[in-house]
ZAPA-816007 format. One line per field, with one value per atom (N, C-alpha, C, O): residue in three letters; y, x, z; atom name. Coordinates in steps of 0.2 Angstrom, whole numbers, padded with zeros to 4 digits. Each point is the difference from the previous one (the first is absolute). Last residue first. Layout:
<rs>
code	(ALA ...)
yy	(Y ...)
xx	(X ...)
zz	(Z ...)
site	(CA ...)
</rs>
This chain:
<rs>
code	(UNK UNK UNK UNK UNK UNK UNK UNK UNK UNK UNK UNK UNK UNK UNK UNK UNK UNK UNK UNK UNK UNK UNK UNK UNK UNK UNK UNK UNK UNK UNK UNK UNK UNK UNK UNK UNK UNK UNK UNK UNK UNK UNK UNK UNK UNK UNK UNK UNK UNK UNK UNK UNK UNK UNK UNK UNK UNK UNK UNK UNK UNK UNK UNK UNK UNK UNK UNK UNK UNK UNK UNK UNK UNK UNK UNK UNK UNK UNK UNK UNK UNK UNK UNK UNK UNK UNK UNK UNK UNK UNK UNK UNK UNK UNK UNK UNK UNK UNK UNK UNK UNK UNK UNK UNK UNK UNK UNK UNK UNK UNK UNK UNK UNK UNK UNK UNK UNK UNK UNK UNK UNK UNK UNK UNK UNK UNK UNK UNK UNK UNK UNK UNK UNK UNK UNK UNK UNK UNK UNK UNK UNK UNK UNK UNK UNK UNK UNK UNK UNK UNK UNK UNK UNK UNK UNK UNK UNK UNK UNK UNK UNK UNK UNK UNK UNK UNK UNK UNK UNK UNK UNK UNK UNK UNK UNK UNK UNK UNK UNK UNK UNK UNK UNK UNK UNK UNK UNK UNK UNK UNK UNK UNK UNK UNK UNK UNK UNK UNK UNK UNK UNK UNK UNK UNK UNK UNK UNK UNK UNK UNK UNK UNK UNK UNK UNK UNK UNK UNK UNK UNK UNK UNK UNK UNK UNK UNK UNK UNK UNK UNK UNK UNK UNK UNK UNK UNK UNK UNK UNK UNK UNK UNK UNK UNK UNK UNK UNK UNK UNK UNK UNK UNK UNK UNK UNK UNK UNK UNK UNK UNK UNK UNK UNK UNK UNK UNK UNK UNK UNK UNK UNK UNK UNK UNK UNK UNK UNK UNK UNK UNK UNK UNK UNK UNK UNK UNK UNK UNK UNK UNK UNK UNK UNK UNK UNK UNK UNK UNK UNK UNK UNK UNK UNK UNK UNK UNK UNK UNK UNK UNK UNK UNK UNK UNK UNK UNK UNK UNK UNK UNK UNK UNK UNK UNK UNK UNK UNK UNK UNK UNK UNK UNK UNK UNK UNK UNK UNK UNK UNK UNK UNK UNK UNK UNK UNK UNK UNK UNK UNK UNK UNK UNK UNK UNK UNK UNK UNK UNK UNK UNK UNK UNK UNK UNK UNK UNK UNK UNK UNK UNK UNK UNK UNK UNK UNK UNK UNK UNK UNK UNK UNK UNK UNK UNK UNK UNK UNK UNK UNK UNK UNK UNK UNK UNK UNK UNK UNK UNK UNK UNK UNK UNK UNK UNK UNK UNK UNK UNK UNK UNK UNK UNK UNK UNK UNK UNK UNK UNK UNK UNK UNK UNK UNK UNK UNK UNK UNK UNK UNK UNK UNK UNK UNK UNK UNK UNK UNK UNK UNK UNK UNK UNK UNK UNK UNK UNK UNK UNK UNK UNK UNK UNK UNK UNK UNK UNK UNK UNK UNK UNK UNK UNK UNK UNK UNK UNK UNK UNK UNK UNK UNK UNK UNK UNK UNK UNK UNK UNK UNK UNK UNK UNK UNK UNK UNK UNK UNK UNK UNK UNK UNK UNK UNK UNK UNK UNK UNK UNK UNK UNK UNK UNK UNK UNK UNK UNK UNK UNK UNK UNK UNK UNK UNK UNK UNK UNK UNK UNK UNK UNK UNK UNK UNK UNK UNK UNK UNK UNK UNK UNK UNK UNK UNK UNK UNK UNK UNK UNK UNK UNK UNK UNK UNK UNK UNK UNK UNK UNK UNK UNK UNK UNK UNK UNK UNK UNK UNK UNK UNK UNK UNK UNK UNK UNK UNK UNK UNK UNK UNK UNK UNK UNK UNK UNK UNK UNK UNK UNK UNK UNK UNK UNK UNK UNK UNK UNK UNK UNK UNK UNK UNK UNK UNK UNK UNK UNK UNK UNK UNK UNK UNK UNK UNK UNK UNK UNK UNK UNK UNK UNK UNK UNK UNK UNK UNK UNK UNK UNK UNK UNK UNK UNK UNK UNK UNK UNK UNK UNK UNK UNK UNK UNK UNK UNK UNK UNK UNK UNK UNK UNK UNK UNK UNK UNK UNK UNK UNK UNK UNK UNK UNK UNK UNK UNK UNK UNK UNK UNK UNK UNK UNK UNK UNK UNK UNK UNK UNK UNK UNK UNK UNK UNK UNK UNK UNK UNK UNK UNK UNK UNK UNK UNK UNK UNK UNK UNK UNK UNK UNK UNK UNK UNK UNK UNK UNK UNK UNK UNK UNK UNK UNK UNK UNK UNK UNK UNK UNK UNK UNK UNK UNK UNK UNK UNK UNK UNK UNK UNK UNK UNK UNK UNK UNK UNK UNK UNK UNK UNK UNK UNK UNK UNK UNK UNK UNK UNK UNK UNK UNK UNK UNK UNK UNK UNK UNK UNK UNK UNK UNK UNK UNK UNK UNK UNK UNK UNK UNK UNK UNK UNK UNK UNK UNK UNK UNK UNK UNK UNK UNK UNK UNK UNK UNK UNK UNK UNK UNK UNK UNK UNK UNK UNK UNK UNK UNK UNK UNK UNK UNK UNK UNK UNK UNK UNK UNK UNK UNK UNK UNK UNK UNK UNK UNK UNK UNK UNK UNK UNK UNK UNK UNK UNK UNK UNK UNK UNK UNK UNK UNK UNK UNK UNK UNK UNK UNK UNK UNK UNK UNK UNK UNK UNK UNK UNK UNK UNK UNK UNK UNK UNK UNK UNK UNK UNK UNK UNK UNK UNK UNK UNK UNK UNK UNK UNK UNK UNK UNK UNK UNK UNK UNK UNK UNK UNK UNK UNK UNK UNK UNK UNK UNK UNK UNK UNK UNK UNK UNK UNK UNK UNK UNK UNK UNK UNK UNK UNK UNK UNK UNK UNK UNK UNK UNK UNK UNK UNK UNK UNK UNK UNK UNK UNK UNK)
yy	(-0435 0003 0006 0003 -0013 -0001 0008 0006 -0009 -0003 0005 0006 -0008 0006 -0004 -0004 0003 -0005 0003 0002 -0001 0000 -0004 -0005 0017 -0008 0003 0005 0017 -0006 -0007 -0002 0025 -0005 -0007 -0004 0029 -0003 -0005 -0001 0015 0001 -0005 -0003 0002 0001 0003 0004 -0013 0007 0002 0005 -0017 -0004 0008 0005 -0009 0001 -0001 0001 -0005 -0001 0003 0001 0001 0003 -0001 0003 -0009 0000 0004 0002 -0001 -0003 0000 0003 0005 -0002 -0003 -0004 0013 -0004 -0002 -0005 0009 0003 -0002 -0003 0003 -0002 0004 0004 -0005 0004 -0004 0000 -0012 0001 0004 0000 -0007 0004 -0002 -0001 -0013 0002 0005 0000 -0011 0007 0000 0003 -0019 0002 0005 0004 -0005 -0003 0001 0004 0012 0001 -0009 -0002 0021 -0006 0000 0003 0016 0001 -0005 0000 0010 -0006 0001 0000 0012 -0001 -0004 0002 0006 -0006 -0003 -0005 0024 -0006 -0004 -0005 0026 -0002 -0007 -0003 0008 0003 -0004 -0006 0008 -0004 0006 0007 -0003 -0002 -0003 -0002 0008 0006 -0001 0004 -0020 0002 0007 0001 -0022 0006 0005 0002 -0020 -0003 0006 -0001 0002 -0001 -0002 0001 0002 -0006 -0002 -0006 0027 -0001 -0009 -0001 0008 0006 -0002 0000 -0012 -0002 0004 -0002 0006 -0006 -0002 -0002 0020 0002 -0004 0003 -0008 0002 0005 0002 -0014 -0004 0003 -0005 0017 -0002 -0006 -0002 0012 0007 -0006 -0001 -0012 0005 0003 -0004 -0006 0000 0004 0006 -0005 -0002 -0005 -0004 0020 -0007 -0005 -0006 0030 -0003 -0008 -0004 0021 0002 -0002 0002 -0012 0003 0004 -0004 -0001 -0002 0004 0006 -0006 0003 -0004 -0004 -0001 -0004 0002 -0004 0016 -0006 -0004 -0002 0021 0000 -0004 0001 -0007 0005 0000 -0003 -0007 -0003 0003 -0001 0014 -0005 -0004 0000 0011 0005 -0005 -0001 -0009 -0001 0005 -0001 -0004 -0006 0004 0001 0015 -0002 -0006 0002 0001 0005 -0001 -0003 -0014 0000 0005 -0001 0005 -0006 -0001 0002 0021 -0006 -0005 0001 0025 -0003 -0008 -0001 0019 -0004 -0005 -0005 0021 -0003 -0005 -0004 0020 -0006 -0004 -0006 0017 0004 -0007 -0005 0010 -0005 0004 0003 0001 0003 0000 0005 -0020 0007 0005 0003 -0021 -0005 0008 0003 0001 -0003 -0003 0000 0006 0006 -0002 0003 -0021 0004 0007 0002 -0016 -0005 0007 0004 0002 0002 -0004 0003 -0005 0007 -0001 0000 -0019 -0001 0008 0001 -0004 -0002 0000 0001 0007 0002 -0003 0004 -0014 0004 0005 0001 -0021 -0001 0008 0001 0003 -0003 -0002 0001 0001 0009 -0001 0002 -0022 0005 0007 0003 -0014 -0005 0004 0002 0008 0002 -0005 0002 -0006 0007 0001 0001 -0021 -0002 0009 0000 -0003 0000 0001 0003 -0012 0006 0000 -0006 -0016 0005 0005 0001 -0019 0004 0003 0001 -0021 0008 0003 -0001 -0025 0004 0005 0000 -0024 0004 0006 -0002 -0025 0004 0009 0002 -0031 0008 0004 -0001 -0025 0005 0008 0003 -0024 0002 0006 0005 -0016 0003 0001 0002 0000 -0005 0003 0006 0001 0001 -0007 -0005 0001 0003 0000 -0004 -0001 -0001 0004 0006 -0007 -0006 -0002 -0005 0027 -0004 -0008 -0004 0022 0000 -0001 0002 -0006 -0001 0000 -0004 0004 0001 -0002 -0003 -0015 0007 0003 -0002 -0014 0000 0004 0003 -0013 0004 0000 0000 -0012 0001 0004 -0002 0001 -0004 0003 0005 0006 -0002 -0005 -0003 0007 0001 -0002 -0004 0015 -0007 0002 0004 0008 0001 -0006 -0005 0020 -0010 0004 0005 0006 0001 -0008 -0004 0014 -0005 -0002 -0006 0026 -0002 -0006 -0001 0007 0005 -0004 -0004 -0008 0002 0003 -0003 -0002 0001 0004 0005 -0012 -0006 0002 -0004 0017 0000 -0005 -0001 0003 0007 -0001 0005 -0018 -0002 0006 -0002 0002 -0005 0000 0000 0015 0003 -0006 0001 -0006 0005 0002 0001 -0024 0006 0005 -0003 -0017 0001 0007 0005 -0024 0006 0000 -0004 -0010 -0001 0009 0004 -0023 0005 0001 -0005 -0006 0002 0005 0004 -0026 0008 0001 -0002 -0019 0002 0007 0003 -0021 0002 0003 -0003 0006 -0005 0000 0005 0011 0000 -0008 -0002 0012 -0003 -0003 -0005 0016 -0006 -0005 -0006 0031 -0003 -0005 -0002 0013 -0004 -0001 -0004 0022 -0007 -0002 0003 0019 -0002 -0007 0000 0016 -0005 -0001 -0001 0024 -0005 -0005 0003 0012 0001 -0007 -0005 0023 -0007 0000 0005 0006 0000 -0007 -0006 0020 -0007 0004 0004 0003 0004 -0007 -0005 0014 -0008 0004 0004 0011 -0002 -0007 -0004 0023 -0005 -0003 0000 0016 0001 -0005 0001 -0002 0008 -0001 0004 -0024 0004 0005 -0001 -0015 0007 0001 0000 -0023 0005 0005 -0002 -0017 0003 0005 0004 -0028 0006 0004 -0002 -0013 0004 0006 0006 -0024 0007 -0002 -0004 -0008 0003 0004 0005 -0021 0007 -0003 -0005 -0009 0004 0005 0005 -0027 0001 0005 -0002 0004 -0005 0001 0006 0005 -0002 -0006 -0005 0023 -0005 0001 0005 0005 -0002 -0004 -0006 0025 -0008 -0001 0003 0015 -0003 -0009 -0005 0025 -0006 -0002 -0002 0020 -0001 -0007 -0003 0019 -0008 -0002 -0004 0027 -0003 -0008 -0004 0023 -0006 -0002 -0002 0021 0001 -0008 -0001 0003 0006 0001 0002 -0023 0001 0008 0001 -0006 -0002 -0001 0000 0008 0005 -0001 0004 -0019 0005 0003 0000 -0016 -0002 0005 0000 0009 -0004 -0004 0001 0003 0004 0003 0003 -0023 0000 0009 0002 -0010 -0005 0002 0000 0010 0003 -0004 0003 -0010 0006 0003 0004 -0025 -0001 0007 0000 0002 -0006 0003 0006 0001 0005 -0003 0002 -0018 0006 0004 0000 -0021 0003 0006 0001 -0018 -0001 0002 -0003 -0010 0007 0000 -0003 -0018 0003 0006 -0001 -0014 0003 0005 0004 -0026 0007 0003 -0003 -0013 0000 0007 0006 -0024 0007 0000 -0003)
xx	(0485 0001 0002 0001 -0002 -0007 0000 -0002 0025 -0003 -0008 -0002 0022 -0004 -0004 -0004 0021 0000 -0001 0004 0001 -0006 0003 0003 0012 -0004 -0004 0001 0000 0005 -0001 -0005 -0006 0000 0005 0002 0008 -0008 0001 0004 0013 -0005 -0005 -0004 0019 0005 -0003 0004 -0017 0003 0006 0003 -0026 0006 0005 -0001 -0024 0001 0008 0002 -0029 0004 0006 -0003 -0022 0004 0009 0003 -0031 0006 0005 -0003 -0023 0004 0008 0002 -0021 -0003 0003 -0003 0014 -0008 -0002 -0003 0029 -0009 -0004 -0003 0032 -0006 -0006 0000 0023 -0002 -0009 -0004 0030 -0007 -0001 0002 0022 -0004 -0009 -0003 0028 -0008 -0001 0002 0020 0000 -0006 -0001 0003 0005 -0002 -0003 -0012 0001 0005 -0002 -0013 0005 0000 -0002 -0018 0004 0004 -0001 -0017 0006 0004 0003 -0028 0005 0005 -0003 -0023 0005 0009 0002 -0024 -0003 0004 -0001 0005 0001 0000 0003 -0008 0007 0001 0004 -0026 0002 0006 0001 -0021 0005 0003 -0001 -0020 -0001 0008 0000 -0003 -0001 0001 0002 0008 -0004 -0002 0003 0012 0003 -0009 0000 0000 0005 0002 0002 -0013 -0005 0005 -0004 0014 -0003 -0006 -0003 0018 -0003 -0007 -0005 0022 -0004 -0007 -0006 0025 -0003 -0006 -0005 0020 -0002 -0005 -0005 0021 -0007 -0004 -0006 0023 -0005 -0005 -0006 0025 -0004 -0004 -0004 0018 -0004 -0006 -0005 0025 -0007 -0007 -0005 0026 -0002 -0003 -0005 0018 -0005 -0001 0001 0017 0000 -0005 0001 0002 -0003 0002 -0002 0005 0006 0000 0004 -0022 0005 0006 0004 -0018 -0004 0005 0001 0009 -0004 -0003 0000 0001 0002 -0001 -0004 -0004 0005 0004 0004 -0021 -0004 0007 -0001 0008 -0006 -0003 -0001 0016 0004 -0005 0000 -0010 0006 0001 -0002 -0011 -0003 0003 -0003 0013 -0002 -0004 0001 0006 0006 -0002 0002 -0020 0002 0006 -0002 -0003 -0008 0005 0003 0011 -0001 -0004 0002 -0005 0004 0001 0000 -0016 -0002 0007 0000 -0002 0001 -0001 0003 0000 -0004 -0003 -0006 0022 0004 -0005 0003 -0011 0004 0004 0003 -0018 -0002 0003 -0002 0009 -0002 -0002 0001 -0003 0004 -0003 -0006 -0005 0006 0004 0002 -0018 -0005 0006 -0001 0009 -0001 -0005 0001 0005 0007 -0002 0003 -0019 0001 0006 0001 -0009 -0007 0005 -0001 0010 0001 -0005 0003 -0003 0007 -0001 0002 -0021 0002 0006 0000 -0003 -0003 0000 0001 0011 0003 -0004 0003 -0012 0004 0005 0003 -0019 -0005 0008 0001 0004 -0001 -0004 0001 0008 0003 -0001 0003 -0021 0003 0007 0000 -0009 -0004 0001 0000 0012 0001 -0005 0003 -0003 0004 0001 0002 -0020 -0001 0005 0000 0002 -0003 -0003 -0001 0022 -0006 -0002 0001 0024 -0006 -0006 -0001 0018 -0002 -0004 -0002 0023 -0007 -0002 0004 0015 -0001 -0008 -0005 0005 0007 -0002 -0004 -0001 -0005 0009 0006 -0008 0001 -0001 0000 -0004 -0003 0004 -0001 0002 0005 0001 0004 -0022 0003 0004 0000 -0009 -0007 0002 -0003 0017 0000 -0006 0000 -0005 0003 0002 -0004 -0005 0000 0004 0004 -0008 0003 -0001 0000 -0011 0004 0003 0002 -0014 -0005 0003 -0004 0014 0001 -0003 0001 -0002 0004 0002 0003 -0028 0006 0006 -0001 -0017 0001 0004 0004 -0023 0007 0003 0000 -0023 0002 0007 0003 -0024 0007 0002 -0003 -0024 0006 0005 0000 -0015 -0002 0005 0003 -0013 0005 0000 -0004 -0014 0001 0006 0001 -0014 0005 -0001 -0001 -0012 0000 0004 -0002 -0015 0008 0005 0002 -0025 0000 0006 0002 -0008 -0003 -0001 -0004 0020 0001 -0006 0001 0012 -0008 0001 0002 0016 -0004 -0005 -0003 0013 -0002 -0002 -0004 0010 -0004 -0002 -0006 0029 -0005 -0008 -0003 0021 -0003 -0002 -0005 0010 -0005 0000 -0006 0023 -0009 -0005 -0005 0026 0000 -0008 -0005 0016 -0003 -0001 -0002 0019 -0006 -0003 0003 0017 -0002 -0006 -0002 0010 -0002 -0002 -0004 0004 0006 0000 0002 -0014 0000 0006 0002 -0004 0000 0002 0004 -0009 -0001 0001 -0003 0000 0007 -0001 0004 -0026 0005 0005 0002 -0020 0005 0004 0004 -0024 -0001 0006 0000 0001 -0002 -0001 0000 0009 -0001 0001 0005 -0016 0008 -0001 -0005 -0013 0000 0009 0002 -0012 -0003 -0002 -0003 0023 -0004 -0005 0002 0016 -0002 -0007 -0005 0026 -0009 0001 0004 0016 -0003 -0007 -0003 0020 -0007 0000 0000 0022 -0004 -0005 0000 0019 -0006 -0003 -0001 0025 -0005 -0004 0002 0011 0001 -0003 0000 0002 0006 0001 0005 -0021 0005 0005 0005 -0023 0003 0005 0004 -0017 0005 0005 0006 -0019 -0003 0009 0005 -0010 0001 -0003 -0002 -0005 0000 0005 0001 -0012 0007 -0003 -0003 -0010 -0001 0005 0001 -0006 0000 0003 0004 -0018 0001 0005 0000 -0009 0004 0000 0002 -0009 -0004 0002 -0004 0016 -0003 -0006 -0004 0018 0001 -0003 0000 0003 -0006 0004 0003 0004 0001 -0004 -0002 0003 -0001 0002 0002 0004 0003 -0003 0003 -0009 0000 0003 -0001 -0001 -0001 0002 0006 -0015 0005 -0001 -0005 -0002 0001 0003 0005 -0011 -0005 -0001 -0005 0019 0003 -0008 -0003 0002 0009 0002 0006 -0029 0001 0007 0001 -0005 -0001 -0001 0001 0002 0007 -0001 0004 -0021 0004 0008 0004 -0024 -0001 0007 0004 -0003 0001 -0001 0003 -0006 0005 0004 0005 -0026 0001 0006 0000 -0010 -0004 0004 -0001 0006 0003 -0002 0004 -0014 0006 0004 0003 -0024 -0001 0008 0001 -0004 -0003 0000 0002 0000 0006 -0001 0002 -0020 0005 0007 0003 -0021 -0004 0006 0000 0010 -0007 0000 0005 0011 -0002 -0007 -0005 0011 0003 -0005 -0006 0011 -0007 0004 0003 -0001 0004 -0004 -0003 0003 -0004 0005 0003 0001 0002 -0004 0000 -0006 0004 0000 -0005)
zz	(0459 0007 0001 0005 -0025 0001 0006 0001 -0017 0005 0000 -0001 -0019 0005 0004 -0004 -0017 0005 0009 0004 -0035 0007 0004 -0001 -0019 0003 0005 0003 -0012 -0002 0000 -0004 0008 0004 -0001 0004 -0005 -0002 0003 0003 0008 -0003 -0004 0004 0016 -0007 -0004 -0003 0021 0004 -0006 0000 -0004 0003 0000 -0003 0010 -0006 0002 0006 0003 0002 -0008 -0006 0020 -0006 0003 0005 0005 0000 -0006 -0005 0018 -0003 0001 0005 0009 -0006 -0004 -0004 0026 0000 -0005 0000 -0006 0004 0001 -0004 -0002 0002 0002 0005 -0022 0005 0000 -0004 -0001 0001 0004 0005 -0021 0006 0000 -0005 -0003 0000 0005 0006 -0010 -0004 -0001 -0005 0025 -0004 -0003 0003 0009 0001 -0007 -0005 0022 -0005 0001 0005 0000 0002 -0005 -0005 0016 -0005 0003 0006 0002 0000 -0006 -0006 0017 -0005 0001 0006 0008 -0005 -0004 -0003 0017 0004 -0003 0002 -0008 -0001 0001 -0003 -0007 0007 -0001 -0002 -0015 0001 0006 0000 -0014 0009 0000 0006 -0029 0006 0010 0005 -0025 0001 0005 0005 -0018 0005 0000 -0006 -0008 0005 0006 0005 -0028 0004 0006 0005 -0027 0002 0006 0000 -0005 -0005 -0002 -0003 0022 0000 -0006 0001 0001 0005 0001 0002 -0020 0000 0003 -0002 0007 -0003 -0004 -0001 0016 0003 -0004 0001 -0010 0002 0005 0003 -0018 -0002 0004 -0002 0012 -0001 -0003 0002 0010 -0007 -0001 -0001 0025 -0006 -0006 0000 0017 -0007 -0003 -0005 0027 0000 -0006 0000 0006 0001 0000 0001 -0011 0004 -0001 -0004 -0013 0007 0006 0004 -0031 0005 0004 0000 -0028 0008 0004 -0001 -0021 0003 0007 0004 -0019 0003 0005 0006 -0020 0004 0005 0006 -0025 0005 0006 0005 -0022 0004 0003 0006 -0020 0003 0007 0006 -0024 0006 0005 0006 -0024 0002 0005 0005 -0019 0004 0005 0006 -0023 0005 0005 0005 -0025 0008 0003 0006 -0023 0005 0004 0006 -0021 0006 0005 0006 -0020 -0001 0006 0005 -0010 0003 -0001 0001 -0012 0004 0005 0003 -0021 -0003 0004 -0002 0012 -0005 -0003 0000 0023 -0009 -0001 0002 0022 -0005 -0005 0000 0022 -0002 -0007 -0003 0015 -0004 -0003 -0005 0021 -0009 -0004 -0006 0029 -0006 -0006 -0006 0022 -0001 -0007 -0006 0016 -0002 -0003 -0006 0021 -0007 -0004 -0004 0027 -0005 -0006 -0005 0018 -0001 -0006 -0006 0017 -0004 -0003 -0006 0024 -0005 -0006 -0005 0025 -0003 -0005 -0004 0017 -0005 -0003 -0006 0017 -0003 -0005 -0006 0029 -0007 -0007 -0005 0022 -0003 -0005 -0005 0018 -0005 -0005 -0005 0025 -0006 -0005 -0005 0025 -0005 -0007 -0006 0021 -0005 -0003 -0006 0022 -0007 -0005 -0005 0021 -0001 -0006 -0005 0006 0001 0003 0000 0006 -0008 0005 0006 0002 0002 -0007 -0005 0003 0002 0002 -0004 0005 -0006 0003 0004 0002 -0001 -0001 -0001 -0009 0008 -0002 -0006 -0004 0002 0004 0006 -0010 -0003 -0001 -0001 -0008 0006 0000 -0004 -0015 0005 0007 0005 -0031 0007 0005 0002 -0026 0002 0006 0001 -0025 0005 0004 0000 -0030 0009 0005 -0001 -0021 0002 0006 0003 -0013 0005 0000 0003 -0018 0009 0005 0006 -0031 0004 0007 0003 -0014 -0002 0004 0005 -0008 0001 -0002 -0004 -0004 0001 -0001 -0005 0016 -0005 0000 0005 0007 -0001 -0005 -0005 0011 -0001 -0001 -0003 0021 -0007 0000 0006 0018 -0003 -0009 -0002 0018 -0002 -0005 -0004 0027 -0006 -0003 0003 0017 -0003 -0006 -0003 0020 0003 -0005 0003 -0007 0003 0003 0003 -0013 0006 0003 0004 -0022 0008 0004 0004 -0024 0002 0007 0006 -0029 0007 0001 -0002 -0019 0006 0005 0003 -0018 -0002 0003 0000 0005 0000 -0002 0002 -0008 0007 0001 0004 -0025 0001 0006 0002 -0008 -0001 0002 0003 -0001 0007 -0002 0004 -0013 -0002 0008 0005 0001 -0003 -0005 0002 0013 -0003 -0005 -0004 0028 -0006 -0003 0003 0020 -0002 -0010 -0004 0029 -0005 -0003 0003 0017 -0004 -0007 -0004 0025 -0007 0001 0005 0013 -0002 -0006 -0004 0018 -0003 0000 0003 0003 0004 -0003 0004 -0015 0007 0005 0003 -0027 0000 0008 0002 0002 -0007 -0001 0002 0019 -0002 -0008 -0002 0010 0003 -0003 -0005 0001 0004 0005 0006 -0018 -0001 0005 0005 -0013 0005 -0003 -0003 -0009 0002 0005 -0001 -0012 0005 0001 0000 -0020 0003 0004 -0002 -0009 0001 0006 0004 -0025 0004 0002 -0005 -0008 0002 0005 0004 -0023 0006 0002 -0005 -0012 0000 0007 0004 -0016 0006 0002 0003 -0022 0000 0007 0000 -0007 -0003 0002 0001 0014 -0005 -0001 0004 0007 -0001 -0005 -0005 0027 -0006 -0003 0004 0013 -0001 -0009 -0005 0028 -0005 -0004 0001 0022 -0004 -0007 -0001 0027 -0009 -0002 0004 0020 -0003 -0009 -0003 0022 0000 -0004 0000 -0005 0007 -0002 -0004 -0015 0004 0007 0003 -0032 0008 0002 -0003 -0019 0006 0005 0003 -0030 0005 0004 -0003 -0016 0001 0008 0005 -0027 0005 0002 -0003 -0021 0004 0007 0000 -0019 0005 0001 -0002 -0017 0000 0005 -0001 0000 -0002 0000 0001 0012 -0006 0001 0005 0009 -0002 -0006 -0002 0011 -0002 -0003 -0005 0019 -0009 -0004 -0006 0031 -0004 -0009 -0005 0020 0001 -0005 -0003 0007 -0005 -0001 -0005 0023 -0006 -0008 -0005 0030 -0003 -0008 -0003 0014 -0002 -0003 -0005 0012 -0007 0000 -0006 0026 -0005 -0008 -0005 0025 -0001 -0006 -0004 0010 -0004 0000 -0004 0016 -0006 -0007 -0006 0031 -0003 -0007 -0002 0012 0001 -0005 -0004 0009 -0002 -0003 -0006 0020 -0001 -0007 -0003 0007 0007 0001 0002 -0024 0003 0008 0001 -0017 0001 0006 0005 -0032 0007 0005 -0002 -0018 0001 0009 0005 -0030 0006 0002 -0003 -0017 0002 0007 0002)
site	(N CA C O N CA C O N CA C O N CA C O N CA C O N CA C O N CA C O N CA C O N CA C O N CA C O N CA C O N CA C O N CA C O N CA C O N CA C O N CA C O N CA C O N CA C O N CA C O N CA C O N CA C O N CA C O N CA C O N CA C O N CA C O N CA C O N CA C O N CA C O N CA C O N CA C O N CA C O N CA C O N CA C O N CA C O N CA C O N CA C O N CA C O N CA C O N CA C O N CA C O N CA C O N CA C O N CA C O N CA C O N CA C O N CA C O N CA C O N CA C O N CA C O N CA C O N CA C O N CA C O N CA C O N CA C O N CA C O N CA C O N CA C O N CA C O N CA C O N CA C O N CA C O N CA C O N CA C O N CA C O N CA C O N CA C O N CA C O N CA C O N CA C O N CA C O N CA C O N CA C O N CA C O N CA C O N CA C O N CA C O N CA C O N CA C O N CA C O N CA C O N CA C O N CA C O N CA C O N CA C O N CA C O N CA C O N CA C O N CA C O N CA C O N CA C O N CA C O N CA C O N CA C O N CA C O N CA C O N CA C O N CA C O N CA C O N CA C O N CA C O N CA C O N CA C O N CA C O N CA C O N CA C O N CA C O N CA C O N CA C O N CA C O N CA C O N CA C O N CA C O N CA C O N CA C O N CA C O N CA C O N CA C O N CA C O N CA C O N CA C O N CA C O N CA C O N CA C O N CA C O N CA C O N CA C O N CA C O N CA C O N CA C O N CA C O N CA C O N CA C O N CA C O N CA C O N CA C O N CA C O N CA C O N CA C O N CA C O N CA C O N CA C O N CA C O N CA C O N CA C O N CA C O N CA C O N CA C O N CA C O N CA C O N CA C O N CA C O N CA C O N CA C O N CA C O N CA C O N CA C O N CA C O N CA C O N CA C O N CA C O N CA C O N CA C O N CA C O N CA C O N CA C O N CA C O N CA C O N CA C O N CA C O N CA C O N CA C O N CA C O N CA C O N CA C O N CA C O N CA C O N CA C O N CA C O N CA C O N CA C O N CA C O N CA C O N CA C O N CA C O N CA C O N CA C O N CA C O N CA C O N CA C O N CA C O N CA C O N CA C O N CA C O N CA C O N CA C O N CA C O N CA C O N CA C O N CA C O N CA C O N CA C O N CA C O N CA C O N CA C O N CA C O N CA C O N CA C O N CA C O N CA C O N CA C O N CA C O N CA C O N CA C O N CA C O N CA C O N CA C O N CA C O N CA C O N CA C O N CA C O N CA C O N CA C O N CA C O N CA C O N CA C O N CA C O)
</rs>
């Protein structure tokens, strides 16, 4: 079994927290894990948000001691979480699993360009808060005979597909960033960046990234680690 040596205990704790949040939304979640050099990237898709979440983790030493070898495998998020030893700053890579469709194709690694400036972190959090409040208010007002899953989903899609100003970034991407621990209270405006590549947008923070296709749901995945 391959054992990954993470840079420090904090990196291990952040990886564990990310996996725990993914499992909160999907107890059977799978993640795609890639490692090359001193960088580890863990990809997951929380179903509630229809986005791709990417958590980058620093390794203590180059993967396989710098040999021309990379790790690229889809595994159980739960099994990976169980293998994380925060005090030792290690994680053992579980056996591969048959991944969901989104894990089959990852995006171009290059070609990402800066996008429009984003509002401040406080403004982004306020946008998410207002969307949550609107969803709750509108769904609570529904009569019992029309309060169906289809109607709740319709209202949710309407609200969460709205964009943040003129950036083109859907509000659901910001909600995902906050829910997964990427948009923290300590995050400053200079820590955030919006990047684009083809039909894809990527919200980058110091703690992870959220990627989403501009035209809607994930469809055929094409999202970069970088």
